C-alpha positions as CSV (number, residue, x, y, z in Angstrom):
1,M,-21.9,-33.2,7.2
2,T,-24.3,-35.0,9.5
3,A,-22.8,-37.9,11.5
4,P,-24.5,-41.3,10.7
5,L,-27.0,-42.7,13.1
6,L,-25.5,-45.0,15.7
7,W,-28.2,-45.7,18.3
8,R,-31.9,-45.1,18.4
9,A,-33.5,-44.8,21.9
10,A,-35.5,-48.0,21.6
11,E,-32.6,-50.0,20.2
12,A,-30.2,-48.9,22.9
13,A,-32.8,-49.5,25.6
14,A,-33.4,-53.1,24.4
15,A,-29.6,-53.7,24.2
16,A,-28.9,-52.4,27.7
17,S,-32.1,-53.8,29.3
18,G,-33.0,-50.2,30.3
19,Q,-35.8,-47.7,30.0
20,S,-35.6,-44.8,27.6
21,H,-37.1,-41.4,28.3
22,G,-37.6,-39.4,25.1
23,D,-37.3,-40.5,21.4
24,W,-33.7,-39.5,21.0
25,Q,-31.1,-40.6,18.4
26,A,-27.3,-40.8,19.0
27,S,-24.5,-40.5,16.5
28,G,-21.7,-41.3,19.0
29,V,-21.0,-42.6,22.5
30,S,-18.9,-40.8,25.2
31,I,-17.9,-41.4,28.8
32,D,-16.1,-38.0,29.2
33,S,-18.3,-34.9,29.6
34,R,-15.3,-32.7,28.7
35,T,-15.0,-34.1,25.2
36,V,-18.6,-35.0,24.5
37,Q,-19.8,-34.1,21.0
38,A,-23.2,-33.0,19.8
39,G,-25.3,-36.1,19.2
40,D,-23.4,-38.4,21.6
41,L,-25.0,-40.7,24.1
42,F,-23.2,-39.8,27.4
43,V,-22.6,-42.8,29.7
44,A,-22.4,-41.8,33.3
45,I,-19.6,-44.2,34.5
46,Q,-18.8,-44.3,38.2
47,G,-15.0,-44.5,38.4
48,P,-12.6,-44.6,41.3
49,N,-12.2,-40.8,41.4
50,F,-15.3,-39.3,39.7
51,D,-19.0,-40.3,39.3
52,G,-20.3,-39.4,35.8
53,H,-23.7,-38.8,37.2
54,G,-22.4,-35.5,38.5
55,F,-21.6,-34.4,34.9
56,V,-24.9,-35.4,33.1
57,V,-26.3,-31.8,33.2
58,D,-23.0,-30.5,31.7
59,A,-22.9,-33.2,29.0
60,L,-26.5,-32.5,27.9
61,A,-25.7,-28.7,27.8
62,R,-22.8,-29.5,25.5
63,G,-25.2,-31.2,23.0
64,A,-25.3,-34.8,24.1
65,A,-28.4,-36.5,22.6
66,A,-29.1,-38.4,25.9
67,A,-27.4,-39.8,29.0
68,M,-27.2,-43.3,30.2
69,V,-27.7,-43.3,34.0
70,S,-28.4,-45.7,36.9
71,R,-30.1,-42.9,38.9
72,R,-31.6,-39.5,38.1
73,P,-29.1,-36.8,38.9
74,D,-30.1,-33.7,40.9
75,N,-31.1,-30.5,39.1
76,L,-31.9,-32.4,35.9
77,D,-34.8,-31.2,33.7
78,P,-37.8,-33.5,34.1
79,D,-38.0,-34.0,30.3
80,A,-34.2,-34.7,29.9
81,P,-33.5,-37.5,27.4
82,L,-32.2,-40.4,29.4
83,L,-31.6,-44.2,29.2
84,E,-32.0,-45.6,32.7
85,V,-30.2,-48.9,33.5
86,G,-29.3,-50.8,36.6
87,D,-25.6,-50.3,36.2
88,T,-24.0,-48.0,33.6
89,L,-20.8,-50.0,33.1
90,A,-22.9,-53.1,32.4
91,G,-25.0,-51.0,30.1
92,L,-22.0,-49.8,28.2
93,Q,-20.8,-53.4,27.9
94,A,-24.2,-54.4,26.6
95,L,-24.1,-51.7,24.0
96,G,-20.7,-52.9,22.9
97,R,-22.0,-56.5,22.7
98,A,-25.0,-55.5,20.7
99,A,-22.9,-53.5,18.3
100,R,-20.7,-56.5,17.7
101,E,-23.6,-58.8,17.1
102,R,-25.7,-56.5,14.8
103,G,-23.0,-56.1,12.1
104,S,-21.0,-58.4,9.9
105,A,-17.6,-56.8,10.3
106,R,-14.4,-58.9,10.4
107,I,-12.7,-58.1,13.7
108,A,-9.1,-58.0,14.8
109,A,-7.8,-57.6,18.4
110,V,-4.3,-56.5,19.3
111,T,-2.4,-56.9,22.5
112,G,1.2,-57.1,23.6
113,S,3.7,-55.6,26.1
114,V,4.7,-52.8,23.7
115,G,3.7,-51.7,20.2
116,K,0.0,-52.5,20.4
117,T,-1.3,-49.0,19.9
118,G,0.9,-48.3,16.9
119,T,0.1,-51.7,15.4
120,K,-3.6,-51.1,15.9
121,E,-3.4,-47.8,14.1
122,A,-1.4,-49.2,11.3
123,L,-3.8,-52.1,10.8
124,Y,-6.7,-49.6,10.7
125,L,-5.0,-47.6,8.0
126,A,-4.3,-50.8,6.1
127,L,-7.9,-52.2,6.2
128,A,-9.4,-48.8,5.5
129,R,-7.8,-48.9,2.0
130,S,-10.0,-51.9,1.2
131,A,-13.4,-51.0,2.8
132,S,-14.9,-49.1,5.7
133,A,-13.1,-49.7,9.0
134,H,-13.4,-48.7,12.6
135,A,-10.8,-48.8,15.4
136,S,-10.6,-47.9,19.1
137,Q,-9.3,-44.4,19.6
138,G,-5.9,-43.9,21.3
139,N,-5.3,-46.5,23.9
140,L,-8.9,-47.1,24.9
141,N,-8.1,-50.7,25.8
142,N,-9.4,-51.5,29.3
143,H,-12.7,-52.5,30.9
144,W,-14.2,-49.1,30.0
145,G,-12.3,-48.4,26.7
146,A,-13.0,-51.7,24.9
147,P,-16.8,-51.7,25.3
148,L,-16.8,-48.0,24.5
149,S,-14.9,-48.6,21.3
150,L,-17.3,-51.4,20.4
151,A,-20.4,-49.3,21.1
152,R,-19.0,-46.7,18.7
153,M,-18.7,-49.2,15.8
154,P,-21.0,-48.3,12.9
155,R,-23.4,-51.0,11.9
156,D,-22.3,-51.1,8.3
157,C,-18.5,-51.1,8.6
158,S,-16.5,-54.0,7.1
159,Y,-13.6,-54.2,9.6
160,G,-13.1,-53.4,13.3
161,V,-9.7,-53.2,15.1
162,Y,-9.5,-53.1,18.9
163,E,-6.7,-52.8,21.3
164,L,-6.9,-54.9,24.5
165,G,-4.6,-54.0,27.4
166,M,-4.0,-55.2,30.9
167,N,-2.2,-54.6,34.2
168,H,-3.2,-57.8,36.0
169,A,-4.0,-61.4,35.1
170,G,-7.6,-62.1,34.2
171,E,-8.3,-58.7,32.5
172,I,-7.9,-59.5,28.8
173,A,-10.1,-62.7,28.7
174,P,-13.4,-60.9,29.4
175,L,-12.5,-58.1,26.9
176,S,-11.7,-60.8,24.2
177,R,-15.0,-62.5,24.9
178,L,-16.7,-59.1,24.3
179,V,-14.9,-58.3,21.1
180,R,-14.9,-61.8,19.7
181,P,-12.1,-61.3,17.2
182,H,-11.5,-63.3,14.0
183,V,-7.8,-62.5,14.3
184,A,-5.7,-61.9,17.4
185,I,-2.3,-60.3,17.3
186,I,0.2,-60.4,20.2
187,T,3.0,-58.1,19.3
188,N,5.4,-59.4,22.0
189,V,6.0,-60.3,25.6
190,E,8.4,-58.1,27.5
191,P,9.2,-57.0,31.1
192,V,6.3,-54.6,31.4
193,H,4.0,-54.3,34.5
194,L,6.3,-56.5,36.4
195,E,5.0,-55.0,39.6
196,F,1.9,-57.2,39.2
197,F,3.7,-60.4,38.0
198,T,6.4,-62.6,39.3
199,S,7.7,-63.8,36.0
200,L,7.6,-63.2,32.2
201,S,5.8,-66.5,31.8
202,Q,2.9,-65.1,33.8
203,I,2.8,-62.1,31.5
204,A,2.8,-64.4,28.5
205,D,-0.2,-66.2,30.1
206,A,-2.0,-62.9,30.6
207,K,-1.4,-61.9,26.9
208,A,-2.6,-65.4,25.8
209,E,-6.0,-64.6,27.3
210,I,-6.8,-62.9,24.0
211,F,-7.5,-66.3,22.6
212,A,-10.4,-66.8,25.0
213,G,-12.9,-64.9,22.8
214,L,-11.4,-65.8,19.4
215,E,-14.0,-66.9,16.9
216,P,-14.1,-70.6,15.7
217,D,-11.2,-71.2,13.2
218,G,-9.8,-67.8,14.2
219,V,-6.2,-66.9,13.5
220,A,-3.4,-66.0,16.1
221,I,-0.6,-63.8,14.8
222,L,2.5,-64.2,17.0
223,N,6.1,-62.7,17.1
224,R,8.5,-65.5,16.0
225,D,11.5,-63.4,17.2
226,N,10.2,-63.2,20.7
227,A,11.6,-65.5,23.4
228,H,8.0,-66.5,24.4
229,F,6.8,-67.5,20.9
230,G,6.7,-71.2,21.9
231,H,4.8,-70.4,25.1
232,L,2.2,-68.4,23.2
233,E,1.9,-70.9,20.3
234,A,1.2,-73.7,22.8
235,A,-1.4,-71.6,24.5
236,A,-3.0,-70.8,21.2
237,K,-3.2,-74.4,20.2
238,A,-4.6,-75.4,23.6
239,A,-7.3,-72.7,23.1
240,G,-8.3,-74.3,19.8
241,V,-7.1,-71.6,17.6
242,G,-7.6,-72.4,13.9
243,R,-4.2,-71.3,12.7
244,V,-1.1,-69.7,14.0
245,I,0.8,-67.2,11.7
246,S,4.2,-66.1,13.0
247,F,6.0,-62.9,12.0
248,G,9.5,-61.5,12.3
249,A,13.0,-61.9,10.9
250,H,13.2,-65.5,12.0
251,E,13.7,-67.9,9.0
252,E,10.7,-69.9,10.0
253,A,8.3,-67.0,10.2
254,Q,5.3,-67.1,7.8
255,A,5.3,-63.3,7.6
256,R,9.1,-62.9,7.2
257,L,11.3,-59.9,6.9
258,I,13.6,-60.4,3.9
259,G,15.3,-57.0,3.6
260,L,15.2,-53.8,5.6
261,A,16.7,-50.4,4.7
262,Q,16.3,-48.0,7.6
263,H,16.2,-44.3,6.7
264,P,15.9,-41.2,8.9
265,A,12.1,-40.8,8.3
266,C,11.0,-44.3,7.1
267,N,11.7,-47.9,6.6
268,C,11.9,-49.6,3.2
269,I,11.0,-53.3,3.4
270,S,10.9,-56.5,1.4
271,A,8.9,-59.3,3.0
272,D,7.2,-62.6,2.4
273,I,3.7,-62.4,3.8
274,D,2.4,-66.0,4.0
275,G,3.8,-66.9,0.6
276,Q,3.2,-63.5,-1.1
277,A,6.3,-61.3,-1.9
278,V,5.7,-57.7,-0.9
279,T,7.9,-54.6,-1.1
280,Y,6.7,-51.5,0.7
281,K,7.6,-48.5,2.8
282,V,6.6,-47.8,6.4
283,G,6.3,-44.1,7.1
284,A,7.7,-44.3,10.6
285,P,11.4,-45.1,11.3
286,G,12.8,-47.8,13.5
287,R,13.2,-51.5,13.2
288,H,10.3,-52.1,15.7
289,W,8.0,-50.5,13.2
290,A,9.3,-52.7,10.4
291,I,8.7,-55.9,12.5
292,N,5.2,-54.9,13.6
293,S,4.2,-54.0,10.0
294,L,4.7,-57.7,9.2
295,A,2.0,-58.5,11.8
296,V,-0.3,-55.9,10.2
297,L,0.0,-57.4,6.7
298,A,-0.4,-60.9,8.0
299,A,-3.6,-59.8,9.7
300,V,-4.8,-58.1,6.5
301,R,-4.4,-61.3,4.6
302,A,-6.0,-63.4,7.3
303,L,-9.0,-61.0,7.3
304,G,-9.4,-61.3,3.6
305,A,-8.6,-57.7,2.7
306,D,-6.5,-56.5,-0.2
307,L,-2.8,-57.0,0.6
308,G,-1.5,-54.8,-2.1
309,L,-3.6,-51.8,-1.0
310,A,-2.6,-52.5,2.6
311,A,1.1,-52.4,1.7
312,L,0.6,-49.1,0.0
313,A,-1.1,-47.7,3.1
314,M,2.0,-48.5,5.2
315,A,3.6,-45.4,3.8
316,D,1.0,-43.3,5.6
317,V,1.9,-44.8,9.0
318,T,3.2,-42.1,11.4
319,A,4.3,-42.3,15.0
320,A,1.6,-41.3,17.5
321,E,2.0,-38.4,20.0
322,G,4.5,-39.4,22.6
323,R,5.5,-42.5,20.8
324,G,8.2,-41.3,18.4
325,R,6.4,-38.4,16.7
326,R,8.9,-36.0,15.2
327,H,8.9,-32.2,15.3
328,R,11.3,-30.1,13.3
329,I,12.2,-26.6,14.6
330,V,14.0,-24.2,12.3
331,F,15.9,-21.2,13.6
332,G,17.9,-19.2,11.2
333,E,20.0,-21.5,9.0
334,D,19.9,-24.3,11.6
335,A,17.3,-26.8,12.6
336,L,16.5,-29.0,15.6
337,L,14.8,-32.4,15.3
338,I,12.8,-33.3,18.5
339,I,11.7,-37.0,18.7
340,D,8.8,-37.1,21.3
341,E,9.0,-40.4,23.2
342,S,7.3,-39.0,26.3
343,Y,4.6,-41.6,26.7
344,N,5.1,-43.8,29.8
345,A,7.7,-46.3,28.5
346,S,9.2,-49.6,29.4
347,P,12.9,-50.6,29.1
348,V,12.3,-52.4,25.8
349,A,10.4,-49.3,24.4
350,M,13.3,-47.1,25.5
351,T,15.8,-49.4,23.8
352,A,13.8,-49.1,20.5
353,A,13.7,-45.3,20.9
354,I,17.4,-45.0,21.5
355,E,18.1,-47.2,18.5
356,A,15.9,-44.9,16.4
357,L,17.7,-41.9,17.7
358,G,21.0,-43.5,16.7
359,A,19.8,-43.9,13.1
360,V,19.2,-40.2,12.7
361,A,21.6,-38.6,10.2
362,L,23.5,-35.6,11.6
363,A,24.9,-32.4,10.1
364,P,28.7,-32.1,10.3
365,L,28.5,-30.4,13.7
366,G,25.3,-32.1,14.8
367,R,24.7,-34.0,18.1
368,R,22.3,-36.6,19.3
369,I,21.0,-35.8,22.8
370,A,18.7,-38.2,24.8
371,V,16.7,-36.5,27.7
372,L,15.5,-39.2,30.1
373,G,13.3,-38.7,33.1
């Protein structure tokens, strides 16, 4: 099946204020020559360790439709399809901005100290049950990943979901202004990246930068169980957010957990989602998945998608690689369950992982073993 057209040469040149060489068409966008796909526009980003211009020849050999460059690399065919721009990072950002402006998709942005990638993936699954949806891949959430994810958004999709991350203050605001979400989710504020902050209040302020690009009358979805809810709610109101929807087990949460039955491989949940009673299953175990699913369904409702279909989609949620994915190894009449939590973790994430381990049912002679490094 042929991938749909994403960028024409003239359109990309106009968006990035560049000059196109060749009448090429791209069905994707990539910044990594190792994983470039046939039909991709390869953007030669100059990073701290590598300069993408050194991999343009390789990317074209792998089938890239064209390469965005700020200078012509050595040993390049004179007729090679190119998009020449003044700066490739600025060009990528311009493509992302143009992709955001040319469509009519309803957009959600997700940030938080922990849980943002899983919440983003769950929200994508939920929205895709109603209509065509697009989401950032993996944790492409920084100053390269966010514009790359936007630049990949099909022009005719109905929903977009983007993860925004940060290590330092001032990093999320420009990403939010680029994405311009209609709904912004902050999963929580926890002691993560403390090497770059002197207090949790500063981390809360950095997460609240997501409100900087929120569309007029946009919705903020905040964790009512988190100690920094009041701080974030005040920041949202100061930024002119149209409405704040809280989620959690707290009795005042608008997306409220009513009942939770934790099972070895899933959660069964009853909830009130902004006045609508919902009963559903989340296909990943652990209380943290149950709480974040409330944010997902609140966002679905705020975006105008079908809440019933979204609730059904929660059963398809699975833990990502390194974030709780489960592998069962059978040997003879016995079996070993390995829970992969090897992704770089914070203390709060490790607490959730150990709680999930504690909920695993054991055979009569079974043991639970945590391997930490």
